[in-house]
N, C-alpha and C positions, 0 to 999 in steps of 0.2 A: 598606133606601134610606135617607138622610139630607137633612132639609129643609131647603130651600134655605131660610136668614133676606135678611131685604127690608132690606135697608137706605133710611134717611128720604132724600130727599137735599136735601143743603144748601143753603139757601138767598143766595143771593147778595147781598152788601151789598159796600159802600165807603165805607169808610175811612182813603183815602189822600187828605188833603186838608179834612180833618172838625177839626174843636178835637180835637186830640190826648188833653183833657179821659176818664180811665178811664168816669166814672159816664159821661162821654157816652157812651162806645165802645157800655158793657156796653148801652146804652140803644137804639143802633140795630137791635145785633146779641137783642135780648127782642121787637124791632116784628119784623124779621123773620121769623124761627122763627113768635114770633104769628101772625104776616101767614098762616104755613105749618098754621095750625092744630096747629102742636108746641110747647102750654102743658106742659109739663110741661121738659120744653129745656132752653126760657127761663128754668123755676126753677129747674134744676141745675146752667145758667153762673151767673146770678147768683149759688145761691150755692155753684160756684168759685172763681168772681172775688171776689168776697167776702173770702174767705178765702185766697185768696194772697196770697205773700206778696214782690212784686214789682210794678211795671206789663209786664215784660216774663212772668211766666207768665200774667200777669192775659192778654194777648193772645194765647198759648201757647191756651190753653180758647178763647177769642171763635172761632180758629181749626178745633179741632176743631171745633166745633157748625156754622160759617159757613163759606162760603165767600169771603172777604178779596180784595175789594183793591183 
């Protein structure tokens, strides 16, 4: 019998209308993750975003971890 994996719920963040500086957006997402007790995910998001090659790639990473609107 296969064990069902539980996927943690993505925290909702509103990035539309925010200062579009990538560092600000990363901060918004990491704070939302930490608020939900997802500290490891917050660190992963930050590491991946800083290693990304572009602003758009960083946004895509943020959308993997957070429910962005």
